[in-house]
N, C-alpha and C positions, 0 to 999 in steps of 0.2 A: 607679091610679098609673102614670105613664109609665115604661116600662122604661128603665133606665139603660144608657147606652153609655159605657164607660170606655176610655181609651187607655193602653197601657203602652209607653212610648217606647223603652226601651233594655235595662234589666236588665243581665245580664252578657254580653249578646250582643256578639261581636267584629265589628269592621269587615271582617274577612275573610269572615264569614258574610253580611254585608250592608253595603255602603259607606255607607248613609244612617244607620246607628246613631249617634245623637247622644251626645256626651260633654261637650263644653264648654258653659258657660251659653248662649253664643250659638247653638250648634247645637240645644240643647234648646228655646230660644225659637222657632226657625224650625219645628222639627218639631211642637212643641206647637200653634203657631198653625195649621199645616196640619191637625192632628188635630181641633182645635176647629171649623175651617171645614168639615170633613167630617162633623161631628155629635157629636164627643166632648163629654161634659158633666163628666167628671172626668179629671184627668191624673195618671198614676202614673209616677214617674221615679226613677232612681238617680243621685245626684250622683257625679262623678268628681273626683279630685285632679289636680294638674298632671302627675303621672307616668302618668296614664291608668289609675288603679285606682279601683274603687268605694270610697266612703268615707263614714263618719259624722262626719268632722271638721266643726266648726262653720263655718269659713270657706267651704269649697267648697259646703256645703249651703246656706248663706245666699246665696251668689252664684247658685246655680242657681235658688233660689226667687225672688230678685229679678228675674232675667232673664225667667223664665217669667211672672211676674205682670205685668211690663211689657208682654209680648206678649199675654197672655190674662188681663186684669184681673178678669174676673168668673167665672173657672173654678177650682173647688177643686183643690188639688194634694195628692197623696198621695206620701209618701216611703217607701222600704223600711226595714225593720228586720231584714232577713234575717241569720241566723247565718252564711250563706255569706260575708258581708262582714266580720263579726267574730264568731268562734266562742266567745270567752270571754264568758259572760253578764254578768259584773261589768264588764268593759271596755266592752262594748256599752252597758250602762246608763250608765256614766260618760261616754262620748262623746255619747250622745243627750241626757243631762242638761245637757250643755254647749251645746246648740243655742241660738243667739242669735235666729235667725229661725225661727218655728215654721210647719210646714205645717198645712193644715186637717185633714189625715188622715195616717195611716200604715197600711201593711199589717203585720200581726203574725201570723206563722205559729204556730199554736197547739200544734204538736208540739215546739217548740224549748225547751230548758232556759232558765229565767228569763223566759219570755215573759209570764207573768201579772204579775210584778213590774214589768216594763217597761210593760205596758198600764196598770197602776195609776198609774205615774208620769206617763204621757202624758195619761191621762184627767184627772188632777189639774191638768194644765197647759192643759186645754181643747182637746186634740188628739183628733179622732175616730179610732176604731179600726175598721179593716177586718180582721175576723178571718179569717185564711187557713186553710182546711181542705184539706190535700193528701191525707190518708189517712183511712180510717175511724176509726182510733184518735185522730186529731186531733179529730174531731167529738165523740167520747166525752170527751176531755180538756176540750174547750171547754164542754160541758154541765156537767161536774163542777166547773169553775172558778167558775161562778156570776157571770161578768162579762158574759154575753150581753146583758142588759138595758141595759147602759151602752155597748154597742158601736154603731157607726153602721150597719154592714152585715156580712154574711157573704160571704166569697169561697169559692165551691166550685171548687177548682182541681185536679182529678185530673191527674197528670203522666204517666200511662202513655202509651207511644208508640203502642200499638195502639188505634185509635179505639173498637173495641167494648169493650175493657177500660176505657178512660177513661170512656166513657159509663156503663158499669155502676157504676164506682166513684163517679162523680158522683151517680148516682141513690141509691146506698147512703148516701153522706154526707148528701145532702138529706133522706133519710128519718129519719136520726138527729136532725137539727135539727127536723124537723116533729114527730116523736114527743115531743121534749122541750118542745114548745109555744113554741119560740123564733120570734118573729114579725118578726125583723129582715129588712130588704131583703136579697135574695140577688143576687149577681153570679156567673155561671158562665163559666169559661174553661178552656182546656186548654193543651197544649204541643205544638209541632211539628205532625206530621201529624194529630193528633187535635183540634187547635184548633177547626176549623170544625164538626166533629160535636158536640163538647161544647157549643159556643155554640148550635147549632141546637136541641138538646134543651132547653137552658136557656130559650131564647126561647119555645119551644113551651109550656113550663111557666109562662110569664108572668114569668120572672126577667130581670134585667139581664144584660149580657154585656160581656166585655173583650177587646180585641185590640190588637196592636201588635207592633213588632219584637222585644220581649222574648219574646213567646209564639210567633211564627211569622214566617218569611221568605217565605211563599208565599201567594198568593191562592187562593180556592176552586177555581179551574180549574188550579192548579199553576204559574201564571205568577209571576215575581218582581215584587213591587210596586216602585214608585219610592221609596216611603217609608211612613211611618206614616199619612199622610193617605189613601193609596189603600187601605190595610188597613181603616181606620175606615169609609171610604165603602162598602166591600163588606159590612162588618158591619152598617151602617145598613140595608142592603137586607134583611137577615135580620129586623130588627125591623119593617120595612115602612113 
């Protein structure tokens, strides 16, 4: 199987941290196109409302999907379901249940309250689940939930700032998944300074990787990239 390269375009990253972070549908379309041209095969993004806040509201989510699909018609799109956008599990489910345009995929962090119910809802609507495992406990919860066989892939995403700690956590999470006999495709990615170390280990293990301005604002050599395309291009070199 060819190792997957996924781009994560924005997340909660501010434009003060990097001026190329896309928020509007038009900006997302431009950055997504650059990422695809650099080698990305899946696009992960967070829609924003007119006030500049991340949102699950149906209209801005639909607008973002339509703009990106027009620019990248053959590339699957993954939206976030993070509790950092809406902490109340019932309200989150209500908002996402109101989506009029559906993405191909969502990321679903398995340590969050209400996440299994949300996954069940989206699976029933034909949306693929990228199960996010940020901590070792998340991996155990994921195994116990019994939904792994209906998920598209597993995201191993240790968030420790220290590269050594992040790599060790990623390895521990991976081992729980392996020991449980879960054979879903894995994508490994980190955060900040640890991003490139986590990706290198994941790639060496034969897994997919993810990169973009959501995860890091620096290239492997410490330089600031022009945007998501340059980050994806650098990650493609890791996969060879």
